[in-house]
LOSE-56660 format. One record per residue: residue number from 1; residue in one letter; x, y, z of N, C-alpha, C, O in turn. Coordinates in pm, 1 decimal. Last residue first. Layout:
REM residues N
SITE,NUM,a,X,Y,Z,X,Y,Z,X,Y,Z,X,Y,Z
...
REM end
This chain:
REM residues 86
SITE,86,y,5511.9,5455.4,6930.2,5560.7,5455.7,6789.1,5501.8,5480.0,6682.6,5562.6,5474.2,6575.8
SITE,85,r,5479.7,5669.1,7216.0,5380.2,5602.5,7096.7,5482.3,5606.6,6979.2,5531.2,5709.6,6932.8
SITE,84,y,5559.1,5718.2,7534.1,5584.0,5763.9,7437.5,5492.7,5637.7,7316.9,5453.7,5528.6,7358.5
SITE,83,n,5476.2,5670.4,7797.8,5401.8,5731.0,7739.8,5425.5,5745.9,7579.1,5333.8,5778.7,7503.8
SITE,82,p,5704.6,5568.8,7924.0,5618.8,5465.2,7887.4,5500.6,5504.9,7812.7,5424.8,5420.7,7764.5
SITE,81,d,6012.8,5601.5,7808.1,5902.2,5706.4,7827.2,5794.3,5609.2,7788.2,5776.6,5567.3,7673.8
SITE,80,p,6290.6,5415.1,7935.6,6220.6,5469.1,7805.4,6067.0,5518.6,7850.3,6013.5,5452.7,7939.5
SITE,79,r,6565.2,5510.2,8088.9,6442.1,5445.6,8104.5,6337.7,5486.1,7974.6,6326.8,5602.7,7936.6
SITE,78,g,6861.4,5590.2,7914.2,6783.8,5571.3,8045.0,6670.2,5519.9,8015.3,6663.3,5474.8,7901.0
SITE,77,r,6964.7,5639.3,7668.4,6993.5,5502.6,7695.3,6908.5,5470.7,7844.1,6890.8,5355.9,7884.8
SITE,76,r,6922.9,5909.0,7630.2,6848.5,5795.7,7516.8,6858.6,5647.6,7617.9,6766.1,5567.5,7631.2
SITE,75,q,7095.6,6024.2,7768.8,6990.3,6056.8,7778.3,6886.7,5921.0,7747.3,6806.6,5860.1,7818.3
SITE,74,r,7324.3,5949.7,7628.5,7349.3,5946.2,7774.1,7177.2,5951.7,7810.5,7140.3,5866.4,7891.2
SITE,73,d,7312.7,6086.0,7401.9,7319.9,5953.1,7403.1,7317.7,5912.9,7552.2,7301.4,5791.1,7559.9
SITE,72,f,7338.8,6345.3,7460.2,7209.9,6306.9,7466.2,7179.0,6171.2,7419.2,7064.8,6131.1,7397.0
SITE,71,a,7627.8,6372.4,7534.1,7538.0,6384.7,7638.2,7392.0,6350.3,7610.6,7317.5,6326.9,7705.7
SITE,70,v,7745.1,6300.3,7320.5,7767.1,6231.0,7393.5,7660.5,6274.3,7526.9,7627.0,6188.3,7608.2
SITE,69,r,7639.5,6511.4,7105.2,7644.8,6378.9,7108.4,7645.8,6275.2,7204.3,7573.9,6175.8,7194.4
SITE,68,p,7744.9,6737.8,7285.9,7601.4,6729.4,7277.5,7594.6,6575.5,7195.5,7510.2,6509.5,7256.2
SITE,67,n,7998.2,6763.7,7494.6,7987.4,6706.4,7336.5,7826.3,6670.6,7362.6,7790.3,6588.3,7446.7
SITE,66,i,8042.6,7013.0,7692.9,8011.9,6854.5,7694.3,7966.6,6863.6,7523.6,7915.3,6955.5,7459.7
SITE,65,n,8313.1,7277.8,7626.3,8173.4,7213.0,7717.8,8115.8,7094.1,7680.1,8182.7,7066.3,7580.5
SITE,64,c,8515.1,7535.3,7660.6,8480.2,7395.5,7658.5,8339.3,7357.0,7720.1,8279.9,7392.5,7821.9
SITE,63,y,8588.1,7831.9,7439.9,8535.5,7763.8,7564.3,8511.2,7605.8,7534.7,8493.0,7557.0,7423.1
SITE,62,v,8834.4,8056.3,7334.3,8689.6,7964.5,7304.1,8708.6,7903.2,7454.5,8793.8,7915.7,7542.5
SITE,61,r,9052.1,8204.1,7329.6,8920.6,8299.3,7329.4,8816.4,8177.5,7282.4,8726.3,8201.6,7202.1
SITE,60,r,9270.4,8117.9,7381.2,9233.0,8085.5,7216.0,9094.8,8171.1,7224.0,9036.6,8200.1,7119.5
SITE,59,g,9406.4,8084.9,7615.7,9452.4,8142.5,7542.0,9402.7,8172.4,7418.9,9468.2,8243.3,7342.5
SITE,58,s,9303.7,7734.9,7628.7,9360.2,7851.2,7709.2,9413.2,7945.8,7585.2,9453.7,7899.0,7478.8
SITE,57,a,9220.5,7497.2,7518.8,9164.6,7624.8,7510.1,9198.1,7757.2,7553.5,9141.4,7862.9,7526.2
SITE,56,a,9399.1,7312.4,7587.2,9390.0,7321.2,7449.5,9306.2,7467.9,7458.6,9351.9,7554.1,7383.5
SITE,55,a,9314.5,7304.0,7873.0,9453.7,7310.6,7844.8,9455.3,7377.6,7696.9,9507.7,7488.2,7684.1
SITE,54,m,9024.3,7228.4,7849.3,9084.7,7374.8,7904.7,9210.4,7386.2,7867.7,9233.5,7496.5,7818.3
SITE,53,c,9089.8,6960.1,7783.9,8988.6,7066.9,7688.9,9066.8,7191.9,7709.9,9144.5,7248.1,7632.8
SITE,52,q,9166.5,6842.7,7998.9,9260.3,6834.3,7872.1,9196.9,6928.6,7780.5,9269.7,6976.0,7693.3
SITE,51,a,8989.6,6853.4,8176.2,9119.6,6945.9,8183.9,9193.7,6960.4,8051.3,9259.1,7055.2,8008.0
SITE,50,y,8787.9,6716.5,8097.5,8770.6,6855.6,8062.7,8897.2,6951.7,8118.2,8907.6,7074.1,8110.8
SITE,49,s,8904.2,6459.1,7857.1,8875.2,6540.6,8010.7,8850.0,6626.2,7970.8,8862.3,6658.4,7852.7
SITE,48,r,8938.1,6444.2,7578.9,8897.3,6293.0,7696.2,8873.6,6336.5,7824.6,8824.1,6258.6,7906.0
SITE,47,y,8846.1,6576.8,7274.2,8917.7,6573.3,7420.4,8865.8,6485.7,7519.4,8745.3,6463.4,7530.7
SITE,46,s,8736.2,6646.0,7091.1,8840.5,6534.5,7058.7,8942.0,6548.4,7185.7,9064.1,6536.5,7194.7
SITE,45,c,8572.8,6824.7,6889.1,8539.2,6732.0,7004.6,8644.7,6629.8,6997.8,8645.2,6540.2,6913.4
SITE,44,d,8534.1,7093.7,6829.8,8638.9,7031.4,6802.7,8611.7,6935.4,6902.2,8632.2,6974.6,7017.1
SITE,43,g,8146.1,7160.5,6781.3,8317.9,7203.8,6787.9,8378.2,7134.2,6740.4,8346.0,7084.0,6632.8
SITE,42,p,7912.3,7094.9,6693.8,7956.0,7073.0,6838.2,8080.6,7121.4,6842.4,8122.6,7113.0,6957.8
SITE,41,v,7910.9,7404.5,6588.5,7849.6,7332.8,6694.3,7843.5,7163.9,6650.0,7759.1,7127.0,6568.3
SITE,40,g,8197.8,7577.5,6487.7,8070.7,7570.9,6452.6,8021.4,7477.0,6588.5,8093.6,7479.4,6688.2
SITE,39,w,8446.2,7778.1,6552.1,8423.4,7641.3,6565.7,8251.4,7662.9,6580.3,8193.1,7738.9,6657.6
SITE,38,g,8471.6,8074.6,6610.0,8475.4,8010.1,6445.6,8440.0,7882.6,6454.1,8388.2,7847.0,6348.3
SITE,37,g,8491.0,8095.5,6879.7,8578.9,8141.5,6784.2,8566.4,8105.5,6669.9,8673.1,8101.6,6608.6
SITE,36,g,8335.6,7789.5,7012.0,8364.2,7919.8,6980.1,8464.2,7967.2,6895.0,8528.9,7883.3,6832.4
SITE,35,q,8450.6,7508.7,7166.0,8337.0,7591.1,7119.5,8381.5,7729.6,7086.2,8476.8,7774.2,7150.1
SITE,34,i,8561.5,7179.9,7227.7,8591.0,7330.5,7196.4,8509.0,7394.9,7127.8,8481.6,7347.8,7017.4
SITE,33,c,8421.6,6922.6,7418.1,8441.8,6982.7,7279.4,8482.4,7134.6,7303.2,8433.1,7199.2,7395.6
SITE,32,y,8407.9,6597.1,7572.3,8413.7,6721.6,7554.9,8458.1,6795.6,7445.1,8536.1,6738.4,7368.9
SITE,31,p,8431.6,6331.1,7502.9,8299.9,6368.8,7593.0,8314.9,6552.8,7579.9,8212.1,6620.5,7580.6
SITE,30,y,8449.5,6179.6,7164.4,8481.5,6215.4,7325.8,8395.2,6315.2,7373.0,8307.3,6373.5,7309.5
SITE,29,d,8313.6,5927.5,7009.4,8287.3,6076.2,7049.7,8342.7,6106.5,7153.7,8290.9,6062.6,7256.5
SITE,28,y,8481.7,5775.8,6737.4,8473.9,5784.8,6870.8,8433.7,5920.9,6936.4,8507.2,6018.8,6923.0
SITE,27,a,8500.0,5516.4,6501.0,8466.9,5647.4,6508.0,8431.6,5643.2,6655.1,8371.3,5548.6,6705.6
SITE,26,a,8806.9,5354.1,6366.9,8653.6,5347.5,6461.8,8635.7,5501.1,6495.7,8724.3,5584.8,6512.8
SITE,25,a,8900.5,5346.5,6026.4,8938.0,5380.6,6190.3,8771.7,5408.0,6259.0,8668.3,5458.9,6215.7
SITE,24,p,8869.5,5059.3,5836.2,8844.8,5213.2,5864.4,8877.2,5211.5,6001.8,8882.6,5114.9,6077.8
SITE,23,t,9153.2,4836.1,5784.3,9020.8,4852.3,5811.9,8991.0,5030.5,5859.3,9076.9,5105.9,5905.2
SITE,22,s,9334.8,4694.5,5501.9,9327.2,4781.2,5602.9,9202.5,4808.3,5642.3,9119.3,4810.5,5551.6
SITE,21,g,9373.8,4491.9,5338.9,9403.2,4429.6,5467.1,9352.5,4557.8,5552.7,9327.1,4535.8,5671.1
SITE,20,a,9310.1,4590.7,5102.4,9244.8,4505.6,5120.6,9237.2,4459.5,5278.5,9139.9,4409.2,5334.5
SITE,19,m,9550.6,4769.7,5044.5,9393.8,4822.1,5097.5,9282.5,4715.7,5091.7,9166.3,4753.6,5076.4
SITE,18,t,9725.1,4574.8,5014.4,9740.1,4667.9,5137.4,9596.9,4728.1,5150.8,9537.6,4732.6,5258.6
SITE,17,s,9631.3,4460.2,4774.1,9679.5,4368.5,4915.6,9669.5,4469.2,5036.0,9610.7,4441.4,5140.4
SITE,16,a,9653.2,4650.2,4604.0,9552.1,4593.2,4630.9,9576.8,4509.8,4762.4,9496.7,4530.5,4853.5
SITE,15,g,9975.2,4691.0,4591.1,9857.8,4781.8,4649.0,9699.9,4739.8,4669.9,9632.2,4801.0,4752.6
SITE,14,a,10042.2,4452.4,4523.0,10070.7,4506.0,4639.9,10003.0,4591.0,4691.9,9965.6,4590.6,4809.2
SITE,13,a,9943.8,4442.4,4235.8,9914.2,4365.6,4358.3,9920.5,4350.9,4505.0,9854.2,4283.4,4583.7
SITE,12,l,10063.2,4687.3,4124.3,9924.4,4678.9,4177.3,9900.6,4597.4,4266.8,9847.7,4632.9,4372.1
SITE,11,l,10335.5,4599.3,4147.9,10289.9,4709.1,4191.6,10146.4,4717.9,4233.4,10109.2,4747.8,4346.9
SITE,10,v,10330.5,4371.0,3994.9,10365.3,4334.3,4135.1,10307.5,4482.3,4211.7,10245.0,4477.4,4317.7
SITE,9,l,10225.4,4478.4,3762.8,10191.4,4384.9,3807.2,10192.6,4398.6,3952.6,10096.1,4427.5,4023.3
SITE,8,m,10480.8,4652.1,3683.7,10341.1,4691.3,3714.5,10220.1,4603.3,3778.0,10128.2,4658.8,3838.0
SITE,7,a,10656.2,4432.8,3693.6,10712.8,4578.5,3779.0,10536.5,4617.2,3815.2,10480.6,4614.0,3924.8
SITE,6,w,10559.5,4340.3,3439.9,10573.8,4245.6,3534.2,10580.5,4328.9,3671.8,10507.2,4289.3,3762.3
SITE,5,k,10607.7,4548.0,3247.2,10459.3,4487.5,3271.5,10470.5,4405.9,3420.3,10381.1,4420.3,3503.7
SITE,4,a,10876.6,4563.5,3269.2,10802.5,4683.1,3294.4,10633.8,4648.2,3345.4,10565.2,4696.3,3435.6
SITE,3,n,10964.5,4337.4,3110.8,10974.4,4367.3,3262.2,10890.4,4485.9,3341.1,10852.9,4483.1,3458.3
SITE,2,r,10911.4,4377.4,2889.1,10826.4,4276.3,2968.9,10842.4,4287.6,3098.2,10761.4,4258.0,3186.0
SITE,1,m,11044.7,4596.1,2797.4,10873.1,4587.5,2812.4,10824.7,4498.5,2899.0,10727.0,4515.1,2972.0
REM end
């Protein structure tokens, strides 16, 4: 019984150290999305190039489009509108 308690304590310590040392995955918005065929908007946005997106879409009755998150983010980074009021 005493060995079982030590084993449980070691397992809990190992699990806690593993969880404490892990970091969440970085979110990244890829520039191209597969849309259509049951995919919602913006779709499956996991493609770095248009060619990569088209290759994945081939034969699936879907199409590739620019990721709206990326497109609108680029627009927001432009010059601010001087007439915009906060």
